[in-house]
VEXDREN-2710 file (C-alpha; in Angstrom, 1 decimal):
% VEXDREN-2710
k/r/px/py/pz
1/UNK/-23.9/7.2/10.2
2/UNK/-23.1/10.5/8.8
3/UNK/-20.2/10.8/6.2
4/UNK/-18.2/12.9/8.9
5/UNK/-18.4/10.1/11.3
6/UNK/-17.4/7.5/8.6
7/UNK/-14.2/9.4/7.9
8/UNK/-10.8/8.2/9.0
9/UNK/-9.9/6.1/12.0
10/UNK/-13.5/5.6/13.1
11/UNK/-14.6/4.0/9.7
12/UNK/-11.7/1.6/9.5
13/UNK/-12.1/0.6/13.1
14/UNK/-15.8/-0.3/12.5
15/UNK/-14.8/-1.8/9.2
16/UNK/-12.3/-4.1/10.8
17/UNK/-14.8/-5.0/13.4
18/UNK/-17.8/-5.6/11.0
19/UNK/-16.6/-5.8/7.4
20/UNK/-19.7/-3.9/6.5
21/UNK/-18.6/-2.1/3.3
22/UNK/-15.2/-3.9/2.1
23/UNK/-14.1/-7.4/1.5
24/UNK/-11.6/-7.8/4.3
25/UNK/-9.5/-11.0/4.6
26/UNK/-6.7/-12.7/6.4
27/UNK/-5.2/-14.2/3.2
28/UNK/-2.4/-12.5/1.6
29/UNK/-2.8/-10.4/-1.6
30/UNK/-2.6/-12.4/-4.7
31/UNK/-0.9/-9.5/-6.4
32/UNK/1.7/-9.7/-3.7
33/UNK/2.2/-13.5/-4.0
34/UNK/2.7/-12.9/-7.8
35/UNK/5.5/-10.1/-7.0
36/UNK/7.2/-12.5/-4.7
37/UNK/7.2/-15.4/-7.2
38/UNK/8.6/-12.9/-9.8
39/UNK/11.3/-11.6/-7.5
40/UNK/12.5/-14.8/-6.3
41/UNK/12.4/-16.3/-10.1
42/UNK/14.8/-13.3/-11.0
43/UNK/17.0/-12.9/-7.9
44/UNK/16.5/-16.0/-5.8
45/UNK/16.4/-15.3/-2.0
46/UNK/18.6/-12.2/-2.3
47/UNK/15.7/-9.7/-1.4
48/UNK/13.4/-12.2/0.7
49/UNK/15.4/-14.0/3.5
50/UNK/15.6/-13.6/7.4
51/UNK/18.2/-10.8/7.2
52/UNK/15.9/-8.5/5.4
53/UNK/13.4/-6.0/6.5
54/UNK/9.9/-5.0/5.3
55/UNK/7.9/-1.9/5.9
56/UNK/4.2/-2.3/5.1
57/UNK/2.3/1.2/4.9
58/UNK/-1.4/0.6/5.6
59/UNK/-0.8/-2.9/7.0
60/UNK/-4.4/-3.6/8.1
61/UNK/-4.6/-6.9/10.0
62/UNK/-1.1/-7.8/8.9
63/UNK/-2.1/-10.2/6.4
64/UNK/0.8/-9.5/3.9
65/UNK/3.5/-9.0/6.5
66/UNK/2.3/-12.5/8.0
67/UNK/2.6/-14.1/4.3
68/UNK/6.3/-12.7/3.9
69/UNK/7.5/-13.6/7.3
70/UNK/6.0/-17.1/7.3
71/UNK/7.2/-17.8/3.7
72/UNK/10.7/-16.0/3.6
73/UNK/11.5/-15.1/7.1
74/UNK/12.2/-11.4/7.0
75/UNK/11.4/-9.1/9.9
76/UNK/8.9/-6.4/9.4
77/UNK/7.0/-3.2/10.5
78/UNK/3.6/-2.4/9.9
79/UNK/1.8/1.1/10.1
80/UNK/-1.8/1.6/10.2
81/UNK/-4.2/4.3/11.6
82/UNK/-6.8/1.7/12.7
83/UNK/-6.4/0.5/16.4
84/UNK/-8.8/-2.3/15.7
85/UNK/-6.9/-3.5/12.6
86/UNK/-3.5/-3.4/14.6
87/UNK/-5.0/-5.4/17.4
88/UNK/-6.0/-8.1/14.9
89/UNK/-2.4/-7.9/13.3
90/UNK/-0.7/-8.3/16.7
91/UNK/-2.8/-11.3/17.7
92/UNK/-2.1/-13.0/14.4
93/UNK/1.6/-12.2/14.5
94/UNK/2.3/-13.7/18.0
95/UNK/5.8/-15.1/18.1
96/UNK/6.8/-13.7/14.7
97/UNK/9.6/-10.8/14.2
98/UNK/6.9/-8.4/13.3
99/UNK/5.9/-5.0/15.2
100/UNK/3.0/-2.7/14.4
101/UNK/2.6/1.2/15.0
102/UNK/-0.6/3.3/15.0
103/UNK/0.8/6.0/12.7
104/UNK/-0.4/7.9/9.6
105/UNK/1.6/7.6/6.6
106/UNK/1.3/11.3/5.9
107/UNK/3.8/11.7/8.8
108/UNK/7.6/10.9/8.4
109/UNK/8.5/7.3/8.4
110/UNK/10.1/6.3/11.8
111/UNK/12.8/4.1/10.3
112/UNK/16.4/4.7/9.5
113/UNK/17.6/5.7/6.2
114/UNK/18.4/2.9/3.9
115/UNK/17.3/0.5/6.2
116/UNK/14.5/-1.4/4.4
117/UNK/14.7/-4.2/1.8
118/UNK/11.0/-3.9/0.8
119/UNK/8.4/-1.3/1.2
120/UNK/4.7/-2.1/0.6
121/UNK/2.4/0.5/-0.5
122/UNK/-0.7/-1.4/-1.3
123/UNK/-4.0/0.6/-1.8
124/UNK/-2.8/3.1/0.8
125/UNK/-1.2/6.2/-0.6
126/UNK/-4.1/6.9/-2.9
127/UNK/-5.9/8.1/0.2
128/UNK/-3.4/11.0/0.6
129/UNK/-3.6/14.5/-1.0
130/UNK/-0.9/15.5/-3.6
131/UNK/1.5/17.1/-1.3
132/UNK/1.4/14.3/1.1
133/UNK/1.8/11.7/-1.6
134/UNK/4.8/13.4/-2.8
135/UNK/6.3/13.8/0.7
136/UNK/5.7/10.0/1.2
137/UNK/7.4/8.8/-2.0
138/UNK/10.5/10.9/-0.9
139/UNK/10.3/9.1/2.5
140/UNK/10.0/5.7/0.9
141/UNK/13.0/6.5/-1.3
142/UNK/15.0/7.5/1.9
143/UNK/14.2/4.5/3.8
144/UNK/14.9/1.9/1.2
145/UNK/18.4/0.4/0.7
146/UNK/20.0/1.1/-2.7
147/UNK/18.5/-1.7/-5.0
148/UNK/15.7/-2.3/-2.5
149/UNK/12.1/-2.8/-3.8
150/UNK/8.9/-0.8/-3.7
151/UNK/5.7/-2.9/-4.5
152/UNK/3.2/-0.5/-5.4
153/UNK/-0.6/-1.3/-5.9
154/UNK/-3.2/1.3/-6.4
155/UNK/-6.5/2.2/-8.4
156/UNK/-5.9/2.5/-12.2
157/UNK/-7.9/5.2/-14.0
158/UNK/-7.8/3.9/-17.6
159/UNK/-10.7/1.7/-18.5
160/UNK/-12.3/2.1/-15.0
161/UNK/-15.9/3.5/-15.7
162/UNK/-16.7/3.3/-11.9
163/UNK/-13.6/5.8/-11.3
164/UNK/-14.8/8.0/-13.9
165/UNK/-18.3/8.2/-12.4
166/UNK/-17.0/9.0/-8.9
167/UNK/-14.9/11.8/-10.5
168/UNK/-17.8/13.2/-12.1
169/UNK/-20.4/12.9/-9.2
170/UNK/-18.0/13.4/-6.2
171/UNK/-15.1/15.5/-7.4
172/UNK/-12.4/16.8/-5.0
173/UNK/-10.2/19.9/-5.4
174/UNK/-7.2/17.9/-6.9
175/UNK/-7.5/16.6/-10.6
176/UNK/-7.9/12.8/-10.6
177/UNK/-9.3/12.8/-6.9
178/UNK/-13.0/12.3/-5.6
179/UNK/-14.6/12.2/-2.3
180/UNK/-15.4/8.7/-1.5
181/UNK/-19.2/8.5/-0.8
182/UNK/-18.9/5.8/1.8
183/UNK/-15.4/6.5/3.5
184/UNK/-16.0/10.3/3.2
185/UNK/-12.3/11.0/2.5
186/UNK/-10.4/12.0/-0.5
187/UNK/-9.3/9.1/-2.9
188/UNK/-6.9/9.7/-5.8
189/UNK/-6.8/7.4/-9.0
190/UNK/-3.8/7.2/-10.9
191/UNK/-3.0/6.9/-14.7
192/UNK/-0.1/4.7/-15.7
193/UNK/1.8/7.7/-17.1
194/UNK/1.3/9.6/-13.7
195/UNK/2.8/6.6/-11.8
196/UNK/5.7/6.5/-14.0
197/UNK/6.4/10.2/-13.7
198/UNK/5.9/9.9/-9.7
199/UNK/8.6/7.0/-9.6
200/UNK/11.0/8.2/-12.2
201/UNK/13.3/10.3/-9.8
202/UNK/14.2/7.2/-7.6
203/UNK/12.9/4.1/-9.0
204/UNK/13.4/1.8/-12.1
205/UNK/10.2/0.3/-13.0
206/UNK/10.8/-3.5/-13.8
207/UNK/7.2/-4.8/-14.4
208/UNK/3.6/-3.5/-14.4
209/UNK/0.6/-5.7/-14.1
210/UNK/-3.1/-4.5/-14.5
211/UNK/-6.4/-6.0/-13.6
212/UNK/-8.8/-6.9/-16.4
213/UNK/-11.2/-4.3/-17.7
214/UNK/-14.3/-6.3/-16.7
215/UNK/-13.3/-5.8/-12.9
216/UNK/-15.7/-3.4/-11.1
217/UNK/-12.4/-1.4/-10.1
218/UNK/-9.2/-1.4/-12.0
219/UNK/-5.9/-1.9/-10.1
220/UNK/-2.3/-1.7/-11.3
221/UNK/0.8/-3.3/-9.5
222/UNK/4.3/-1.9/-10.0
223/UNK/7.5/-3.7/-9.4
224/UNK/10.0/-0.7/-8.7
225/UNK/13.6/-0.9/-7.7
226/UNK/15.4/1.8/-5.8
227/UNK/18.3/3.2/-7.8
228/UNK/21.7/3.6/-6.1
229/UNK/21.8/7.3/-7.1
END
């Protein structure tokens, strides 16, 4: 398969059919579970209950929305570009208050302003270029309710020797980005300071957790609360 054919939707459709390159699962992210434990410990069920709404950007097979709805009861919407991933998500979500749309997160989010209690951006927006990431962060701020939450998980550059090798050997035009040798598209790897700058305008960061340095890829999870402006 050529790099061109691997790019975008064809790559992800094939990946959700075969799992050839990435370790895909129907289990929820452990980092998301840790976030919900923290959120309920700090605030009880104020933000996770049947009256709240969750938007999952890059929902894949719906595993994280499924966890949230089955555990806490909120309704939710998932966006993904992969038809195959969404077919799996819909099958797994039968009977639950979840809906899925085949959409790019580079486009405006088709949900009302101040309508979402929680937005998930988990290993998703790093696939966008700088201008598209900026637009997405503004859209996330728009759709979140005042005091709503963004759970943001992405690659962390500090201490990631694999990321540094990719940046050297497969550089993209934007600083901090590379061309993924398997997927064929651009990926961005964030520094912790860069994340703080990106979120500063609309969010208060309550907690940051990072994976250990011995992991092949380092990741960072950010618990960010929408300001009331």
